[in-house]
Every structure is written in structure tokens, then in C-alpha cells.
C-alpha positions in Angstrom: 15.0 25.9 -38.4 15.6 23.0 -35.8 13.7 20.3 -35.2 13.8 19.8 -31.7 10.8 21.7 -30.2 8.1 19.9 -32.7 9.8 16.6 -31.4 9.2 17.0 -27.9 5.7 18.6 -28.3 5.2 15.1 -30.5 6.5 13.1 -27.7 4.3 15.2 -25.4 1.2 14.6 -27.2 1.8 10.9 -27.4 2.9 10.6 -23.7 0.0 12.0 -22.0 -2.7 9.6 -23.6 -0.6 6.5 -22.8 0.2 7.5 -19.4 -3.5 7.9 -18.8 -4.3 4.9 -20.6 -1.7 2.8 -18.1 -3.3 4.8 -15.2 -7.1 3.4 -16.4 -5.6 0.1 -16.5 -4.0 0.3 -13.1 -6.9 1.1 -11.2 -10.4 0.1 -13.4 -9.2 -3.0 -14.1 -9.0 -4.7 -11.2 -11.9 -2.8 -9.8 -14.3 -4.3 -12.6 -12.4 -8.0 -12.2 -13.4 -8.4 -8.4 -14.0 -12.0 -7.5 -13.0 -14.7 -4.9 -9.8 -16.2 -5.8 -8.8 -18.8 -3.2 -10.5 -16.7 -0.5 -9.9 -18.8 2.9 -13.1 -19.2 4.5 -14.2 -22.1 7.0 -16.5 -25.1 7.6 -17.5 -26.6 10.6 -20.0 -28.7 12.6 -21.1 -32.0 12.6 -19.4 -34.3 9.6 -22.4 -35.2 7.3 -23.6 -31.3 6.9 -20.3 -29.6 7.0 -19.0 -32.1 4.1 -22.4 -30.5 2.4 -21.4 -26.9 2.7 -18.0 -27.6 1.6 -18.9 -29.3 -1.4 -20.8 -26.1 -2.3 -17.6 -24.1 -1.7 -15.6 -26.4 -3.8 -18.3 -26.5 -6.5 -16.9 -22.6 -7.3 -13.7 -24.3 -8.4 -10.5 -21.5 -7.6 -13.3 -18.9 -5.6 -12.4 -20.8 -2.2 -9.9 -22.0 0.0 -12.1 -24.1 2.6 -10.3 -24.8 5.8 -12.3 -27.1 8.1 -12.9 -27.1 11.8 -14.7 -29.1 14.5 -17.1 -26.3 15.8 -17.9 -22.8 16.1 -15.5 -21.8 18.5 -12.7 -23.1 16.4 -13.8 -21.5 13.5 -14.6 -17.8 15.6 -10.6 -18.3 16.6 -9.3 -18.5 13.0 -11.4 -15.2 11.9 -9.8 -13.3 14.8 -6.4 -14.9 13.5 -7.1 -13.5 10.0 -6.4 -17.3 9.0 -10.4 -17.2 7.6 -12.3 -14.4 6.1 -15.6 -16.0 7.7 -16.9 -19.4 8.2 -20.2 -21.3 7.9 -21.2 -23.3 10.6 -23.5 -26.5 10.2 -26.3 -26.7 12.9 -29.4 -28.5 13.2 -31.6 -25.2 12.6 -29.6 -24.5 9.4 -26.1 -22.8 8.2 -24.9 -20.4 10.7 -22.6 -17.5 8.9 -19.8 -16.2 11.0 -18.0 -12.8 9.4 -15.5 -10.3 10.3 -16.8 -7.1 8.6 -13.8 -5.3 10.1 -11.4 -7.4 7.5 -13.5 -6.5 4.6 -17.0 -5.6 4.3 -16.6 -6.2 0.8 -16.1 -10.3 1.4 -18.4 -10.3 4.4 -21.4 -9.1 2.0 -20.1 -11.3 -0.8 -20.3 -14.4 1.7 -23.6 -13.6 3.3 -24.7 -13.1 -0.6 -23.3 -17.0 -1.5 -24.5 -18.4 1.6 -28.1 -17.2 1.1 -28.3 -18.2 -2.2 -26.9 -21.9 -1.5 -29.5 -22.5 1.3 -32.2 -24.8 0.8 -35.7 -22.5 0.0 -37.2 -21.4 3.2 -34.3 -21.8 5.2 -33.0 -18.8 7.7 -29.3 -17.7 7.6 -28.2 -16.8 10.7 -25.4 -14.1 10.9 -22.9 -13.2 13.7 -20.0 -10.4 12.9 -17.4 -11.7 15.1 -15.6 -8.6 14.1 -17.2 -6.0 13.3 -16.1 -3.0 11.3 -16.2 0.2 13.7 -19.8 2.4 13.5 -17.2 5.5 12.3 -16.6 3.3 9.0 -19.3 0.6 8.7 -18.0 0.2 5.1 -14.6 0.3 5.3 -14.5 3.4 2.9 -12.8 5.6 4.6 -10.2 3.3 5.5 -9.8 2.7 2.0 -9.4 6.6 1.1 -6.5 6.6 3.5 -3.9 5.1 1.2 -3.6 7.5 -1.5 -3.0 10.4 1.2 -0.5 8.2 3.0 1.6 7.5 -0.7 1.5 10.9 -1.3 3.2 12.1 1.9 5.9 9.3 1.1 6.3 10.2 -2.3 6.5 13.8 -0.9 8.6 13.4 1.9 11.7 11.4 -0.7 11.2 13.9 -3.6 11.4 17.0 -1.2 14.4 14.9 0.6 16.0 14.6 -3.2 15.8 17.8 -4.4 16.8 19.4 -1.7 19.8 17.2 -2.3 19.8 15.6 1.2 22.1 12.7 1.5 23.3 10.7 4.1 22.3 10.6 7.7 20.5 14.0 7.3 18.7 12.4 4.7 17.6 9.4 6.7 16.7 11.8 9.8 14.6 14.3 7.9 12.7 11.0 6.5 12.5 9.5 9.6 11.3 12.6 11.1 8.9 13.6 8.7 7.0 10.0 8.7 6.8 9.6 12.4 5.2 13.7 12.4 2.7 12.1 9.9 2.1 9.0 11.6 1.1 11.1 14.6 -1.4 13.6 12.8 -2.9 10.3 10.7 -3.6 8.7 13.9 -4.7 12.0 15.4 -7.1 12.2 12.5 -8.4 8.7 11.5 -8.7 7.1 15.5 -9.2 10.3 17.5 -11.5 12.3 15.4 -13.4 10.0 12.6 -12.9 7.0 14.8 -12.1 4.9 11.6 -9.4 2.7 13.6 -10.4 1.5 16.8 -6.6 -0.2 18.3 -4.1 0.8 20.4 -3.5 4.7 19.1 0.4 4.6 19.9 0.7 1.4 17.7 -1.7 2.3 14.9 0.7 5.6 14.9 3.5 3.7 14.5 2.2 1.5 12.0 0.9 4.6 9.9 4.8 6.3 10.4 6.6 3.1 8.8 4.0 3.0 5.9 5.1 6.6 5.0 8.8 5.8 5.7 8.9 2.8 3.6 7.6 4.9 0.6 9.2 7.3 1.4 13.1 6.2 1.9 12.1 4.0 -1.3 11.5 6.6 -3.3 14.4 8.4 -2.1 17.1 5.5 -2.4 15.7 4.8 -6.3 16.4 8.8 -6.9 19.8 8.3 -5.2 20.9 5.1 -7.1 18.9 6.7 -10.8 19.0 10.1 -9.9 15.8 12.3 -10.9 14.3 9.7 -12.6 14.0 7.7 -9.8 10.9 9.8 -8.5 9.2 9.1 -11.5 9.8 5.4 -10.9 8.8 5.7 -7.5 5.8 7.6 -8.1 4.8 4.4 -10.7 5.8 2.0 -7.7 3.9 3.9 -5.0 1.7 5.8 -6.4 0.0 4.3 -9.1 0.6 0.7 -8.5 0.8 0.5 -5.0 -2.8 2.3 -4.4 -4.4 0.5 -7.3 -3.1 -2.9 -6.7 -3.3 -2.2 -2.5 -7.0 -4.1 -2.2 -7.8 -2.0 0.8 -11.0 -1.1 -0.4 -11.9 -4.6 -1.0 -9.6 -7.6 0.0 -6.2 -8.7 -2.0 -8.4 -12.2 -2.3 -10.5 -10.9 -4.6 -8.3 -9.2 -7.1 -6.9 -10.9 -10.3 -3.7 -12.7 -9.9 -0.6 -11.6 -9.5 -2.1 -8.1 -8.8 -3.3 -9.0 -5.5 0.0 -10.5 -4.4 2.2 -7.6 -6.4 -0.1 -5.4 -4.2 1.0 -6.8 -0.9 4.5 -7.1 -1.8 4.3 -2.8 -2.0 4.2 -0.4 1.1 0.4 0.9 0.1 -1.0 -2.5 0.1 1.3 -4.1 3.2 0.5 -0.9 5.4 -3.2 -1.4 4.5 -3.0 -5.2 6.2 -0.8 -4.0 9.1 -3.6 -1.2 10.0 -6.1 -3.4 10.4 -4.6 -6.5 11.9 -3.4 -3.7 14.5 -7.0 -1.8 14.4 -9.1 -4.7 14.4 -7.4 -7.5 15.0 -5.2 -7.0 18.4 -2.1 -7.4 16.0 -2.7 -10.8 14.6 -1.5 -11.9 11.0 0.5 -8.6 11.1 4.3 -10.3 10.6 4.1 -10.5 6.5 3.3 -7.0 6.2 5.7 -5.6 9.0 8.4 -7.3 7.3 7.4 -6.2 4.1 7.3 -2.3 5.0 10.5 -2.9 6.8 12.5 -4.4 4.3 11.3 -1.6 1.8 12.1 1.2 4.7 16.0 -0.5 5.5 16.7 -0.7 1.7 15.5 2.9 1.5 17.5 4.2 3.6 20.6 2.4 2.9 20.9 3.8 -0.5 20.2 7.1 1.4 23.0 6.8 3.4 25.5 5.3 1.3 24.5 8.1 -1.8 27.2 10.5 -2.1 26.5 14.0 -2.3 25.9 15.7 -5.3 30.2 17.6 -5.8 29.2 21.7 -6.8 31.1 22.9 -10.0 33.9 24.6 -9.1 34.3 27.9 -9.8 37.1 29.3 -12.5 40.0 31.1 -9.8 39.2 34.9 -11.0 42.4 36.5 -12.6 43.3 40.0 -13.1 43.5 40.7 -16.8 46.8 41.4 -17.9 48.5 45.1 -18.5 48.4 46.3 -22.3 51.7 46.1 -23.6 53.4 49.5 -23.7 55.3 50.2 -27.1 57.2 53.3 -26.1 58.6 51.1 -22.4 59.5 48.0 -25.0 61.7 50.4 -27.2 63.5 52.3 -24.0 64.1 48.8 -22.4 65.5 46.8 -25.6 67.4 50.1 -26.4 
């Protein structure tokens, strides 16, 4: 009796817990270790008071990356340009905290708590939200929840193109068309209906489409290179690691290293950062994420375009069966 079925059963029994453990690590570990890590913040105001504020940030070794600004206007400009997440301005009345909940509600709350805790007792901390999150999504939860559907859409597009055997120009055009339609539909839901994003409609649609295209073309490209096993590799990179390491629900600077950096190298994280830039900050700091998405898209599409079609197996030609030998006829011929 063959033992192959038994071996396959044992492999499945061992593989499923391993996959679940890996998924729990990818999602739960970064979430359980959220803390500021070289988080860019600004300090502005008169030299003595501003220096005291800077020292308080630097007391938490490795948590903050402090940028000095001459005045409140310069600090506001840095926040709007996405150079820093927030800034503290030293004033005669006390510290004035500038935040940007549109960049990360989690970071805004963290800065509020940190500045309030470090302020002298009885001092009132004034807080101004320079770039506020939209009223439709004040906690940023809806925007964070949008990353997984985009990853699944790109994953599905790449897998379908692969399983249908689409290669070359046909496969690339299919990915482009599917991504464009997903971008339009996603923008209609998030911008027009829910009010989760509030920037230029068509620019947001382009960002969402590019994110799906980067994911889908990466999956299809990996499958073109490694066969259907590439679909599994694409799912690992784009859905499991890309989604959990994206930092969209918190901020890349709050995730453990190198998770935060890796997440921004993958399309889900780059897409989330680019969407924030165009939706709330007029495109500030969009260059890096745009380059990342463009590279993934270009490399994936190139693999699809250059992949050869799998040749269909040649069926053997049908031949007529030979007529059975006739002994009488053979005797007559011999005679």
C-alpha cells in the first residue's frame, strides 16, 4: 500500500499551523510593538525654551528625530510638506503643539500625550491640528482598512491573468484595464460616498489604480518567472507582509525596524503613503512612494510581456488501423 497519501496528509497537518503562526507573527508582532522610532518632530521658538523642549524629546533615546525651526510658520510649513509629523512651539504662555491627524491620528495622540506629560504642572498645552483628518474618518480607521481590499484586488488580477494563460501584450493590457477600473470604483466609494479621502478625485483614482497595478503585475510577473508557485510568493509578499507591514493604520515610524522600512518598499505601504500625500497634503513627499509603485509595475509588466506562452501539447495524429492480413489472398499471391 502506497504511503504517498499519508505523507501528504501529514504535510498538510504540519503546514497549516506553520502558516497560521507566521500570519500571527506578521500581523500581531508589529501591532504589539508600536512605539516611536526616530519619529520626525519639530521644535520652534525662542532659543532657551526651544532648547528645553528639544532636550525633553532627546531624553527618550531613539524615539524622536528633532528638527529645529525658527518660528511657528516654518514649523507649520514642515508639517504641510510632510517633513515632520508635528511640532512644539515654545511661547510665553507655554508649549503650543502642532499636529497633523491626517498624517496619522495615532501619532497625533502620542504627541499630545508626550507633550502634556512633559509640560510643567499646571501648564496648559494648546493644540492645533494643522492638517486635520477628514470628518468622515477622524481616526483614520477607514483609510487603514482600505489597504487589504486593494491588495486582494491586485492579487486577484495577477492570479486570474496567470491562470487564464494571458501573456505578452494581452496580459499587460488586461492588468492595466482591471487596475484602472478598480481605481475608479475605489475612489467612488472612498471619496464620493464615504468621504474618507478629500483630495483631487482623479489624482486619487490614479494612485489607487497604480497601487493595484503594482500588486497585480508583481504577482503576474512572479508567476511568469516561477510558474503558479509565483502566485503563492506574490500572496506572501503583497497580502501577508505588504498589508501587515504597511503602517497605514499607525505610521511607518511606529513599527519595529526593519518592518517599517520593508513595508514602504512594498506596494501596499507605498500606496498608502502616496494616497495620504495626494489626499491631504497636495502631493507633498509623494516622490518616494510613486517611484516604488512605478518600479514594481514596470518590472512586473516587463516579466508578463517577455513571458512566452506555454505551448499546447501536440496531439498524436490519428492513423487508420492496418487491415488484418488475409491468408487466402497471401497464398494466391505466392502461387
